Structure formats: C-alpha cells, structure tokens
N, C-alpha and C positions, 0 to 999 in steps of 0.2 A: 145257356143260350138255347132258344127254340129254333132248331135247324129248319123245321117245316115252315115256320113263319118267315124266316130269312129267304128260303127258296121261293116262296110265294111272292114276296116283295121283289126279289130279283127278277122273277118271271114277268111280273107286271111291268117292271122297268124295261126289260128287253122287248116285250110286246109293244110298248109305247114307242120305243126306238124304231122298231120295224114298221109300225103304223106311220110314223113320220116320213120314212123313206118311201114306203109304198104310195103314200099320198102325194109325194113329190113327182111321181111319174106323170108326164104330160098326158092330158086327156086323149089327144089324137095320135099318140105314139104308135109306131108300127111294132107290134109284139113279135114279129118275125125278124127284126133287126138284130144283128150281132156285130161286135167290133172286129171279129176275126173268124175265119172259117172253123177254127177249133173251139171257139167259145160257144157257150149256151146262147140260145136265142133270148132276147130280152124278156119275152113273156114267160118262157120256161124258168129263167132265173128269178124273176119276180114271184112266180108261183112257188118256187122252192123257198124263197125267203118267207113267204106266207106259211108254208108247210112247217117251218121251224117253230112257229107259234101255235100250230094246231096238230097236224097229222103226226109229226115226229114225237112231240110230247105225249100224245095219246097212245101211240104205239109203244113207247117206252114204259109208260105207267100201266097200261092195260094188258100187256103181253109179256111173256118171258122169252119168246123166240119169234123171229120173223124170218121166213125163208122167201126172199124176193123172187118173183117171177115176172116176166114181161107183162102179164095180164094185170099186174098191180100198178102199172105205170099210170100216174095221174094225168088227167087231161088238163092242158093249159087253158085257163079261162080266156075267152075271146077278147076281153077288154078290161080296162081298169075297174070299172064298176063291178063286174062279175068277180074280179080278183079280190077287191075289198070286201064284197059281200061274203065270200067264202072265208076270207081271213078273219073277219069279225065273228062269224059263227063258230069256226073251229077254235079260235083263241079263247072264246068264252067256255067252250066245252073242255079245253085243256086246263084252263084255270080251275074249273069245278073239279076235274079229275085230280089235279094236284092238291087241292084243298081237302079232298076226301081220301087221299092216298095214305095208307098206313105206313108211318115212318119205319116200322120194323122191316118193311119190304125193300128198303134201299139196298140192303146187302144181297138180295136175290140176284142170281146171274141173269143176264140178258144177252141173248145170242142173235146175231144178224148174219145171215148167210144167203148164198145163191149158188145154184148148180153144184151142191155138195161141198162148196168151199165156205168156210167161216171167216168173216171179216171182223166181227166184233164179238167178244166173249168176255164181258166184264160185269161187275156189280152194277145194278141199275143206277146208283148214284153217280158212278164214273161215266156211264153212258149219258146221263142227264147233263153232266157238266161238259163233256166233250162233244157228243153227237147232237145235243140239242142247243145248249147255250153258246158254246164256242163256235160250233158249226154255223149257227144262225148269224152270229156276228161276222164271221168270215164272208158268207154270201151277201150279207147286207152291205159290207164294204165293196164287194165286187159290183153290186148294183149301183152304188153311188158313182163308181167310175163310169159305168155305162151312161148314167144320167148326165154326168159332167160332160162326156163326149157329145151328147145330144143337146147340150146347152141348157139343161134344166137347172134350176136353183136347188142347191143341196141344203137341207136343214141340218143343224148341228145335232149330234147324238151325245157327244161327250164334251159339251161346251159349244161355243159358236163355230159355225163353218165360215169359210172364206166369203160366202155369200151374205153373211150376217155382219160382216165387218165393214 
C-alpha cells in the first residue's frame, strides 16, 4: 500500500467536502453572527474550516514546532468571496506540499505550544490525522449546524443531506 497516495486521495476528498460546505454559506450572511455568546462567530468558524485545508496542513508538513502567539491570529475574511479565494489558494498549496512531502518524515515529532505550555507533541502522521483531518471534519460539522439554524440548504458530505431528500 502506498500510504502517501492514500493520504493525498483522502486530503482531496476532505477538501472537496469543506468546499461544498463553504459554498453553502449564503452570499449575504452576517459573518459576525453566532448561535450563542460562547460560540465562535460564523466568519471565524468558516475561516477555521478553510484553514483545515490550507494553513494547518502547511504548518504540519513544513514545520516541526509551532509556538502560537496572539500575533499569529488569522484575520477573518470580510465575506464569502474572500473566504473562498483564500481557501482555494491555500488548499492548492497544501496539496502540493503533501504531494512533495517525504514519507520518511511522518515519524518526526511535531510540537504545538503557547506561553511555554505544550498542547501537542506527536509524530507528524498522528498530528495529520487528528489535528488536520479529524479536526477539520469536527469544525465542518459545527458550521453545518450554524448554516441549518440560518435556513441554508446543507449539501451532503457522506451521502445525501436532509435537503437532498
């Protein structure tokens, strides 16, 4: 089995699922809306879903350690068009990085921390599976709930959605 080919195919599938959900965001939606005071704003959550196909894969593949600082906080795009533009650009960059990634490096440690505290210290492969693929699916699911509350039609990711039936 060629693990690298399988990971690229899976990444392509996850990117397409995220693309479908991001495209379901209504054009005129208020990116500052949130369903609860403790919830992320819709624009921030949508941006984070996009980051799971771009920024996070790139950080995982291209670095061995990330020490997060508030200065690294990503700006939320102003609207859907800007969000999708960044998503497409960074997803393509991440796919190229994954295609060129040396499989021998999957066992290298990847560390994520902030303020002297370490949150993740795992082999890159485990980070890829949990902090990129699974984390992306989790936030994509959150975004579908936001969109459902707002009355948007939800496309199916793992078969048809209730809107397709």
